[in-house]
C-alpha positions, 0 to 999 in steps of 0.5 A: 188510324183516325176513330169515328167510332171510339169506346170506353178505355182505349187509348188514344192520341189527342194534341198528338199527347198518349191518353185513355178515353174515360167515357163517351157521352154520344148526346153531347158536342163533344161526345169524348171524356179523355185523360192524359197519362202524362198528367191525369187531366182531363179533355173533351173533345170528338171521335174525328180528333183523335187517333187509336193505339193498342200497347204492348209489351217494351212501350214506355210512357210516363202516367202520372209524371213517372216513367214505365215501360210494359213487360209481358213476362214479369208478374206483378209484386205487392204495390206494382202498377198493372195496365189490363190490356186483356180483360175477363172479369168475374162478375164480382169484379170491375175492372175494362179494358186499359185501366191501371190498378196497383197490386194489393196481394199476389196468388197464384192464378194473378193478383188482387188490386187495391180495389178489390179485382182479382185480376189474372196473370194473362190478363196484364202488362205489368208497368216497370218503373223507368224506360228501357234502353231496348224499349218504344216510347209512344208518348207522343204520335210524332215523337219530332214534337216531343219534349224534354221528358221524353228523354227522361226516365223519370219525369217527376213533376216540380212541386210549384208546378200548376198540374193542368189548365183551368177549367172555365165558369160555367164548366160542369162537374159530376163528383163521382165518390159518396155514396150520391151524385153531386153534379155542379158548377164553376160559378167563380175562380179566384186565383188558385181556388175554383169556386162550385155551385152548391159551396164547393170549394176545391183546388185545380189539382182536386178537380183534376183527380179523375178518380173523384171529379168527372167533366160533363159539359160547358153550359157556356158551349155553342 
């Protein structure tokens, strides 16, 4: 179904591939900020160009170049990935719909993640490595357009392949970690080196780390 109201955390298809809505900024022309699950690259679009999908047990998909199958009846162990599908955080926890977190420790009623969130066992689906034979691949909306990695059990990106598309001069990014917030514009691109204002030089891999950098808008957009 086409979405005209998009919320943070929803799984959606954009350009036929599975994404997670990272944030929604209604004041901008391209208001929907997406992260492609396959490679964690960031993309901007609007609500009319995405289609919603609700993940369920035995769905399988590629996350950060590796395949996983969702399981409901298996409890997570230390080091496992979980997909939070039924968030009900306590006031000290900070997580939301369809966040993917790593388990740090396991307790009777739930798990503690590496982000210090306490997640109850009924709030998540376990991401089991590999693609089960009876799983339902959800990487693509139209499976006829799927490429060969859909058939792989573990699609690991070769080291010599650049991650994601290069930004454009005029793109503005916000740095999300540290004690203060920094916004900087791409002022130049020199080969595989991206130069931002404030004398910042980054690789594409660093800029595409959605845990640190978030695309805001482009000053050159019409």
